[in-house]
Backbone as a chain_set.jsonl record, in Angstrom:
{"seq": "MSQPQIKLHKLPDTKPTKHTISVMPDLEADLEAYAKVYEKAYGEKADVSALIPSMLASFLAGDAGFKKAKRELA", "coords": {"N": [[37.436, 11.788, 39.501], [36.524, 8.475, 39.184], [35.084, 6.541, 36.53], [31.857, 5.28, 36.842], [31.132, 1.677, 37.191], [28.856, -0.118, 35.528], [26.313, -2.454, 34.687], [24.806, -2.092, 32.285], [25.408, -1.342, 29.024], [26.594, 1.48, 27.121], [24.109, 3.134, 25.46], [23.35, 2.672, 22.06], [23.876, 4.943, 19.194], [20.985, 6.328, 17.999], [20.125, 8.15, 16.284], [18.675, 8.876, 13.283], [19.929, 8.831, 9.905], [19.786, 10.639, 6.908], [19.03, 9.536, 3.635], [19.125, 10.067, 0.221], [17.666, 8.588, -2.577], [17.316, 7.509, -6.017], [15.068, 5.753, -7.877], [14.332, 3.29, -10.339], [11.376, 3.314, -12.59], [9.945, 0.865, -12.568], [10.837, -0.359, -10.268], [9.8, 1.509, -8.427], [7.136, 1.064, -8.762], [6.827, -1.533, -7.812], [7.587, -1.105, -5.203], [5.45, 0.527, -4.273], [3.378, -1.201, -4.692], [4.124, -3.206, -2.784], [3.698, -1.68, -0.466], [0.922, -1.547, -0.483], [0.239, -4.216, -0.201], [1.456, -4.635, 2.352], [-0.398, -2.928, 3.814], [-2.766, -4.449, 3.502], [-2.025, -6.786, 4.776], [-1.48, -6.052, 7.525], [-3.431, -4.175, 8.079], [-2.833, -1.508, 8.395], [-1.802, 1.527, 7.004], [1.186, 2.227, 5.395], [3.784, 4.37, 4.443], [5.905, 4.254, 1.532], [8.552, 5.21, 2.011], [8.678, 4.823, 4.809], [8.774, 2.116, 4.931], [11.084, 1.255, 3.678], [13.611, 1.481, 5.187], [13.313, -0.706, 6.963], [13.061, -2.793, 5.044], [15.666, -2.739, 3.857], [17.246, -3.379, 6.112], [16.354, -5.954, 6.692], [17.168, -7.228, 4.307], [20.011, -7.032, 4.479], [20.392, -8.37, 6.871], [19.759, -10.954, 6.083], [21.722, -11.552, 4.25], [24.116, -13.772, 3.844], [26.681, -13.847, 2.87], [27.513, -11.208, 3.019], [27.352, -10.807, 5.832], [29.442, -12.528, 6.609], [31.707, -11.294, 5.357], [31.578, -8.884, 6.711], [32.257, -9.564, 9.269], [34.85, -10.341, 8.874], [35.992, -7.834, 8.212], [36.039, -6.626, 10.661]], "CA": [[36.431, 10.821, 39.91], [36.456, 7.389, 38.155], [33.781, 6.371, 35.834], [31.134, 4.131, 37.496], [31.046, 0.503, 36.524], [27.504, -0.571, 35.632], [26.088, -3.575, 33.725], [24.148, -1.607, 31.194], [26.327, -0.76, 28.077], [26.149, 2.784, 26.639], [23.147, 3.103, 24.419], [23.815, 3.067, 20.658], [23.377, 6.162, 18.606], [19.809, 5.924, 17.329], [19.765, 9.281, 15.547], [18.742, 8.389, 11.93], [20.641, 9.639, 8.929], [18.901, 10.781, 5.785], [19.623, 9.234, 2.375], [18.238, 10.31, -0.976], [18.023, 7.726, -3.624], [16.446, 7.536, -7.089], [14.748, 4.381, -8.458], [13.614, 3.097, -11.651], [9.874, 3.235, -12.472], [9.536, -0.503, -12.289], [11.042, -0.653, -8.71], [8.815, 2.354, -7.606], [5.819, 0.523, -8.854], [7.007, -2.577, -6.92], [7.512, -0.438, -3.807], [4.061, 1.014, -4.084], [2.612, -2.473, -4.565], [4.469, -3.684, -1.467], [3.067, -0.793, 0.599], [-0.524, -1.976, -0.525], [0.249, -5.608, 0.37], [1.621, -4.394, 3.783], [-1.515, -2.531, 4.411], [-3.656, -5.521, 3.485], [-1.575, -7.766, 5.727], [-1.459, -5.543, 8.863], [-4.479, -3.229, 8.41], [-2.256, -0.192, 8.648], [-1.109, 2.161, 5.924], [2.623, 2.735, 5.643], [4.391, 4.96, 3.235], [7.19, 3.512, 1.06], [9.537, 5.698, 2.739], [8.683, 4.291, 6.092], [9.055, 0.719, 4.807], [12.493, 1.115, 3.023], [14.614, 1.11, 6.137], [13.167, -2.131, 7.383], [13.463, -3.684, 3.977], [17.052, -2.654, 3.785], [17.811, -4.092, 7.302], [16.013, -7.305, 6.479], [18.019, -7.638, 3.28], [21.342, -7.142, 4.94], [20.386, -9.414, 7.796], [19.687, -12.201, 5.393], [22.888, -11.882, 3.31], [25.192, -14.526, 4.58], [27.957, -13.308, 2.298], [27.725, -9.848, 3.695], [27.595, -11.051, 7.351], [30.799, -13.112, 6.75], [32.632, -10.246, 4.974], [31.54, -7.747, 7.78], [33.098, -10.036, 10.454], [36.288, -10.253, 8.475], [36.376, -6.542, 8.247], [36.174, -6.223, 12.055]], "C": [[36.489, 9.747, 38.837], [35.158, 7.173, 37.717], [33.057, 5.102, 36.459], [31.101, 2.843, 36.602], [29.681, -0.161, 36.547], [27.314, -1.654, 34.483], [25.638, -3.048, 32.382], [25.199, -0.907, 30.313], [25.705, 0.638, 27.658], [25.138, 2.566, 25.462], [23.723, 3.458, 23.108], [23.204, 4.33, 20.202], [22.127, 5.745, 17.784], [19.302, 7.112, 16.491], [19.84, 8.856, 13.954], [19.398, 9.402, 10.968], [19.753, 9.628, 7.708], [19.706, 10.398, 4.435], [18.738, 9.622, 1.313], [18.533, 9.415, -2.037], [16.988, 8.028, -4.893], [16.255, 6.154, -7.557], [14.101, 4.37, -9.721], [12.144, 3.016, -11.567], [9.288, 1.881, -12.149], [9.658, -0.817, -10.793], [10.11, 0.288, -8.036], [7.384, 1.726, -7.672], [5.711, -0.771, -7.862], [6.879, -2.16, -5.434], [6.164, -0.149, -3.364], [3.204, -0.209, -3.799], [2.887, -3.162, -3.225], [3.775, -3.044, -0.294], [1.533, -1.258, 0.64], [-0.583, -3.366, 0.178], [0.418, -5.594, 1.97], [0.426, -3.945, 4.363], [-2.668, -3.586, 4.526], [-3.329, -6.573, 4.626], [-1.76, -7.344, 7.182], [-2.669, -4.573, 9.159], [-4.071, -1.853, 8.725], [-1.573, 0.235, 7.361], [0.228, 2.413, 6.297], [3.128, 3.291, 4.301], [5.664, 4.169, 2.799], [8.352, 3.921, 1.778], [9.791, 5.227, 4.246], [9.058, 2.767, 6.055], [10.53, 0.438, 4.337], [13.528, 0.813, 4.086], [14.582, -0.267, 6.663], [13.52, -3.116, 6.381], [14.976, -3.786, 3.817], [17.731, -3.539, 4.862], [17.576, -5.474, 7.059], [16.981, -7.977, 5.339], [19.394, -7.871, 3.807], [21.541, -8.199, 6.003], [20.399, -10.798, 7.209], [20.716, -12.531, 4.517], [23.985, -12.452, 4.056], [26.571, -14.081, 4.165], [28.376, -12.041, 2.925], [28.086, -10.012, 5.086], [29.056, -11.504, 7.42], [31.894, -11.996, 6.476], [32.687, -9.183, 6.093], [32.351, -8.326, 8.88], [34.579, -10.069, 10.097], [36.829, -8.904, 8.47], [36.761, -6.064, 9.676], [37.485, -6.623, 12.752]], "O": [[36.504, 10.089, 37.654], [34.18, 7.536, 38.371], [33.642, 4.023, 36.557], [31.048, 2.954, 35.378], [29.359, -0.758, 37.574], [28.058, -1.708, 33.503], [26.104, -3.575, 31.372], [25.836, 0.035, 30.784], [24.513, 0.899, 27.821], [25.445, 1.796, 24.551], [24.492, 4.413, 22.993], [22.172, 4.77, 20.709], [22.244, 4.862, 16.935], [18.161, 7.085, 16.031], [20.911, 8.544, 13.435], [19.411, 10.613, 11.192], [19.019, 8.661, 7.502], [20.82, 10.856, 4.182], [17.532, 9.496, 1.522], [19.687, 9.435, -2.464], [15.976, 8.71, -4.735], [17.231, 5.407, -7.634], [13.412, 5.301, -10.139], [11.648, 2.658, -10.499], [8.236, 1.786, -11.517], [8.785, -1.412, -10.161], [9.587, -0.14, -7.007], [6.576, 1.862, -6.753], [4.686, -1.012, -7.224], [6.195, -2.765, -4.608], [5.742, -0.499, -2.262], [2.435, -0.263, -2.839], [1.952, -3.657, -2.595], [3.345, -3.674, 0.673], [0.958, -1.334, 1.726], [-1.412, -3.585, 1.062], [-0.24, -6.295, 2.739], [0.092, -4.486, 5.417], [-3.421, -3.601, 5.5], [-4.208, -7.121, 5.29], [-2.154, -8.167, 8.007], [-2.901, -4.202, 10.309], [-4.858, -1.077, 9.269], [-0.874, -0.544, 6.712], [0.476, 2.798, 7.439], [2.908, 2.737, 3.224], [6.353, 3.536, 3.599], [9.146, 3.065, 2.167], [10.897, 5.251, 4.785], [9.587, 2.227, 7.026], [11.077, -0.616, 4.66], [14.311, -0.111, 3.866], [15.604, -0.938, 6.81], [14.155, -4.131, 6.665], [15.489, -4.893, 3.651], [18.639, -4.319, 4.575], [18.528, -6.243, 7.191], [17.473, -9.097, 5.48], [19.919, -8.955, 3.55], [22.587, -8.84, 6.101], [20.988, -11.716, 7.779], [20.738, -13.647, 3.998], [24.706, -11.783, 4.797], [27.49, -13.956, 4.974], [29.531, -11.873, 3.316], [29.061, -9.411, 5.536], [29.836, -10.945, 8.191], [32.833, -11.811, 7.251], [33.759, -8.647, 6.375], [33.149, -7.573, 9.438], [35.441, -9.846, 10.946], [38.028, -8.741, 8.697], [37.655, -5.24, 9.863], [37.675, -6.32, 13.93]]}, "num_chains": 1, "name": "protein.A"}
């Protein structure tokens, strides 16, 4: 039986992977401060560990040099 042709593409893998990192005390203090600013801005508490993935994604999305190099790798 042939594979059906549908408009919707296969959904991407959304299973998160776990990474463990160590940060210097000054960065930890800044991350904690950011979490407090986030809470003040949105009225919701968020742990640093919940914020880091979005922070990294935002950093990578805003790095023009990385985006260009990534296109060249493909």
